[in-house]
C-alpha positions in Angstrom: -1.3 1.0 15.5 0.2 4.4 15.6 -0.2 7.7 17.5 0.5 10.3 14.8 -1.9 13.1 13.8 -4.0 12.8 11.7 -4.8 9.2 12.7 -4.1 6.4 10.3 -6.4 5.4 7.5 -8.3 2.1 8.0 -7.3 -0.6 5.6 -10.7 -0.5 4.0 -10.5 3.2 3.2 -10.3 4.1 -0.6 -7.0 5.9 0.1 -5.5 3.5 2.6 -2.3 3.3 0.6 -1.6 6.9 1.8 -1.1 5.8 5.4 2.4 6.4 6.9 5.1 3.8 6.3 6.5 2.5 9.6 8.9 -0.1 8.1 10.2 -0.9 4.7 12.6 -3.2 2.8 13.2 -1.5 -0.6 15.5 -4.4 -1.7 12.5 -6.8 -1.3 10.0 -4.2 -2.5 7.6 -3.8 0.4 6.5 -1.3 3.0 4.5 -1.8 6.2 2.0 1.0 6.7 0.8 2.2 10.0 -2.7 0.8 9.4 -1.2 -2.7 9.2 -1.2 -3.0 5.4 1.8 -4.6 3.8 2.2 -2.7 0.5 4.3 -4.2 -2.3 6.0 -2.1 -5.0 3.8 -3.8 -7.7 0.8 -2.2 -5.8 -0.4 -5.6 -4.4 -1.3 -5.6 -0.7 -1.5 -8.0 2.2 -4.2 -6.8 4.6 -4.0 -7.2 8.4 -6.6 -9.9 8.4 -4.7 -12.0 5.8 -6.7 -11.0 2.8 -4.8 -10.0 -0.4 -5.4 -7.2 -2.9 -4.2 -7.9 -6.4 -1.8 -5.4 -8.0 -3.7 -2.5 -9.4 -1.2 -0.7 -11.6 -2.6 1.2 -14.6 -2.6 -1.2 -17.6 -2.0 1.4 -20.3 0.7 4.0 -20.7 0.3 7.6 -21.8 3.6 7.2 -23.7 2.8 3.9 -25.5 3.8 3.9 -29.2 0.9 4.6 -31.5 
């Protein structure tokens, strides 16, 4: 999908979220990555083949009150 070096990370790579953003709408909270993944600010994803990835934010905080 893109011609930059290094080449893009396939959508099934463990670090696929590190691919380069080629379009974004920050008001709506999404970025289109060069590997075709639509990444949402809640960390959910829509993959190029239509599959979805549930948000995977950390569920605990280092700063939570004890």
